[in-house]
C-alpha positions as CSV (number, residue, x, y, z in Angstrom):
1,M,-5.5,23.3,0.2
2,N,-4.0,23.1,-2.9
3,A,-0.9,21.4,-1.9
4,K,1.4,19.1,-3.7
5,A,1.4,15.6,-3.6
6,P,4.0,14.0,-0.7
7,P,5.5,10.7,-2.0
8,I,2.2,7.7,-1.6
9,L,2.9,4.2,-0.2
10,F,-0.5,2.6,-0.7
11,F,-0.2,-1.0,1.1
12,T,-2.8,-3.5,-0.2
13,G,-2.6,-7.2,-0.2
14,T,-3.1,-10.1,-2.6
15,D,-6.2,-11.2,-0.3
16,T,-7.6,-10.1,3.0
17,E,-6.0,-11.0,6.0
18,V,-2.7,-11.2,4.9
19,G,-1.0,-9.0,7.1
20,K,-1.9,-5.2,5.1
21,T,-2.1,-3.7,8.7
22,Y,0.8,-5.1,10.5
23,V,3.2,-4.5,7.7
24,A,1.8,-0.7,7.2
25,T,1.8,-0.2,10.6
26,L,5.5,-1.2,11.1
27,A,6.3,0.9,7.9
28,T,4.8,4.4,9.6
29,R,6.4,3.7,13.1
30,L,10.1,3.4,11.2
31,L,9.8,6.4,9.1
32,A,8.2,8.3,12.1
33,S,11.4,7.2,13.9
34,Y,13.4,8.9,10.7
35,G,11.5,12.0,12.1
36,M,9.3,12.5,9.3
37,R,5.9,13.7,9.3
38,V,4.0,10.6,8.4
39,G,0.5,10.7,7.2
40,V,-2.0,7.6,7.5
41,Y,-5.0,6.7,5.8
42,K,-7.2,4.4,5.6
43,P,-10.2,5.3,3.2
44,V,-12.8,3.4,4.6
45,A,-13.6,0.7,7.4
46,S,-16.3,-2.1,7.8
47,G,-16.0,-4.5,10.8
48,C,-15.8,-1.9,13.1
49,D,-16.3,-2.0,17.1
50,L,-18.6,0.3,18.7
51,R,-16.8,1.9,21.7
52,D,-18.4,4.8,23.8
53,G,-21.3,5.5,20.9
54,Q,-18.4,5.7,18.4
55,L,-17.2,3.2,15.6
56,V,-13.6,2.7,15.8
57,S,-11.5,1.1,13.3
58,E,-8.6,-1.2,15.0
59,D,-6.3,-1.0,11.8
60,A,-6.5,3.1,11.5
61,S,-6.0,3.1,15.2
62,Q,-2.7,1.2,14.9
63,L,-1.8,3.3,12.2
64,W,-2.4,6.5,13.7
65,R,-0.3,5.3,17.1
66,A,2.4,4.4,14.8
67,A,2.6,7.9,13.4
68,N,2.3,9.3,16.8
69,R,-1.1,10.5,16.5
70,P,-0.6,12.6,13.6
71,E,-4.4,15.1,13.4
72,T,-7.0,13.6,14.4
73,I,-8.0,9.8,13.8
74,D,-11.4,10.9,11.9
75,R,-9.0,12.2,9.4
76,V,-7.4,9.0,9.1
77,C,-10.4,6.8,8.5
78,P,-13.5,8.9,7.8
79,Q,-15.6,6.2,7.1
80,R,-16.6,3.6,9.1
81,F,-19.3,0.6,9.3
82,A,-19.8,-2.1,11.7
83,A,-21.0,-5.0,9.8
84,P,-18.0,-7.4,8.6
85,L,-18.7,-7.2,5.1
86,A,-17.1,-5.5,2.3
87,P,-17.7,-1.6,2.7
88,P,-20.5,-0.9,0.2
89,A,-22.2,-4.0,1.8
90,A,-21.9,-2.8,5.3
91,A,-23.0,0.7,4.2
92,V,-26.5,-0.9,3.1
93,L,-27.3,-2.4,6.0
94,E,-26.8,1.1,7.7
95,H,-29.1,2.9,5.2
96,R,-25.7,5.0,4.0
97,S,-23.6,4.9,1.2
98,V,-20.0,5.0,1.1
99,D,-19.0,8.7,-0.2
100,V,-16.5,7.9,-3.3
101,D,-15.5,11.5,-3.5
102,L,-14.7,11.6,0.0
103,L,-12.0,8.6,-0.5
104,V,-10.0,10.8,-2.8
105,E,-10.5,14.0,-1.2
106,G,-9.8,11.9,2.6
107,A,-6.4,11.2,1.2
108,R,-5.6,14.6,-0.3
109,W,-6.4,16.4,3.0
110,W,-3.0,15.4,4.0
111,F,-1.2,17.1,0.9
112,G,1.3,19.7,3.0
113,R,0.4,18.3,6.1
114,C,2.5,15.6,5.9
115,S,6.4,14.5,4.1
116,I,5.0,11.3,3.3
117,L,1.8,9.4,3.1
118,I,0.8,6.0,4.7
119,V,-2.3,4.9,2.7
120,E,-3.8,1.3,4.1
121,G,-6.0,-0.5,1.6
122,A,-9.4,-2.6,2.5
123,G,-9.3,-6.1,1.4
124,G,-7.4,-6.8,-1.9
125,L,-6.5,-5.0,-4.6
126,F,-9.6,-5.0,-6.7
127,S,-12.0,-5.6,-3.6
128,P,-14.8,-2.4,-3.5
129,L,-14.1,0.4,-1.5
130,A,-17.7,1.6,-2.9
131,D,-20.0,0.2,-5.6
132,G,-17.8,0.2,-8.8
133,Y,-14.9,1.2,-7.1
134,S,-11.9,-0.8,-6.0
135,N,-8.6,0.3,-4.3
136,A,-6.9,-0.1,-7.5
137,D,-9.1,2.5,-8.5
138,L,-8.1,5.0,-5.8
139,A,-4.7,3.7,-5.9
140,R,-4.7,5.3,-9.9
141,A,-6.8,8.4,-8.8
142,L,-3.9,8.9,-5.8
143,N,-0.8,8.1,-8.6
144,A,0.2,6.2,-5.5
145,T,3.1,3.4,-5.5
146,L,1.8,0.1,-4.5
147,V,3.3,-2.4,-1.5
148,L,1.8,-5.7,-2.3
149,V,1.6,-7.9,0.8
150,A,1.0,-11.5,0.6
151,E,0.6,-14.2,3.1
152,N,4.1,-16.5,2.8
153,R,2.0,-19.9,2.5
154,L,1.6,-22.3,0.1
155,G,-0.1,-20.5,-3.1
156,V,1.0,-17.9,-2.7
157,I,3.1,-17.5,-6.0
158,H,-0.3,-17.7,-8.1
159,Q,-1.6,-15.0,-5.9
160,V,1.4,-12.3,-6.2
161,V,1.7,-12.7,-9.9
162,S,-2.1,-12.9,-10.7
163,T,-2.5,-9.8,-8.6
164,T,0.8,-8.2,-9.7
165,L,0.1,-8.8,-13.9
166,A,-3.7,-7.2,-12.8
167,A,-2.2,-4.1,-11.4
168,Q,0.2,-3.5,-14.3
169,S,-2.9,-4.2,-17.3
170,F,-5.0,-1.9,-14.7
171,H,-4.4,1.2,-17.5
172,N,-5.1,4.9,-17.4
173,R,-6.1,6.8,-19.5
174,E,-2.2,6.8,-21.2
175,G,-1.9,3.2,-21.5
176,E,-0.3,3.0,-18.3
177,G,-0.5,0.3,-15.8
178,L,-0.6,0.5,-11.7
179,N,3.1,1.4,-10.3
180,V,4.1,-1.6,-8.1
181,A,7.1,-1.0,-5.9
182,G,7.3,-4.6,-5.1
183,V,6.3,-7.7,-2.8
184,I,6.4,-8.0,0.7
185,L,6.3,-11.6,1.8
186,N,4.4,-11.8,5.6
187,Q,4.1,-14.5,7.9
188,C,1.2,-14.3,9.6
189,M,1.2,-17.6,11.7
190,S,3.5,-18.1,14.4
191,R,3.8,-21.6,12.5
192,S,4.3,-21.5,9.1
193,D,4.0,-24.5,6.2
194,A,6.9,-26.0,4.3
195,S,7.0,-23.7,1.1
196,A,7.5,-20.4,3.4
197,E,11.0,-21.2,3.1
198,T,11.2,-22.0,-0.9
199,N,8.8,-19.0,-1.4
200,P,10.9,-15.8,-1.5
201,E,13.4,-17.8,-3.9
202,E,11.0,-19.1,-6.0
203,L,8.3,-16.1,-6.1
204,Q,11.8,-14.1,-8.0
205,K,11.6,-16.1,-10.8
206,Y,8.3,-15.8,-11.7
207,C,7.0,-12.4,-10.9
208,S,8.1,-9.3,-12.7
209,V,8.6,-6.6,-9.9
210,P,10.8,-7.1,-6.7
211,L,10.8,-9.0,-3.8
212,L,11.1,-6.4,-1.2
213,G,11.5,-8.3,1.6
214,T,10.3,-11.4,3.7
215,I,8.8,-10.9,7.2
216,P,9.1,-13.2,10.0
217,Y,6.4,-14.1,12.6
218,G,6.5,-10.9,14.9
219,S,9.2,-9.2,13.3
220,D,9.8,-5.5,12.8
221,A,10.5,-4.0,9.8
222,A,14.2,-4.5,9.3
223,P,13.5,-6.9,6.5
224,F,12.4,-4.1,4.0
225,E,14.0,-1.2,5.7
226,S,16.6,-1.0,3.1
227,W,14.2,-1.0,0.2
228,L,11.4,1.6,2.5
229,R,14.5,4.3,2.8
230,R,15.5,4.3,-0.9
231,A,11.2,4.8,-1.4
232,C,11.8,7.8,0.9
């Protein structure tokens, strides 16, 4: 199927465990509530659970349910591994390797089948998806718009600024960096440290991309809904 690419929002993080799945799921559920045909894609997942003889990615399952179960879960996450390690290391333990071509082709399969594609990476922006191939490489291959998710805690300013600068310096052949829409601050814990109150304002002093929203613990997508509407 040689279809035109839909808008692609690639949710990535400053680190692991910063709430990428939570934020991407909020965005997916909201877009689906608008009546949009939302495609969801988790290119590779490790740390999967074995259920009824099949490896299951809970992250992919959450995205799939939020999008009203489009297509099959295998189309959402075609490459899954058991060990809670970086995907290429997890694959080695199963005497397998991550298929780099499938990372890209699995996303392109959705072209023509959805009006917007939500991609959730694995780990931070420069974490490896396969040997020598990172989330940043996949985002560039798909010409996707990056949404950077960061945990709202002490240290986040450095993490966001350094990740953003690295993304903008990750040049293609034309000398263009990755397209970063902005950052979403996510409060992962019910209790936050004192910096959570000042981080949004401080971050905007030092970061070259906009703050798209600040999500309190347990919130819905309301803090970034206005941006999401414009992005679609």
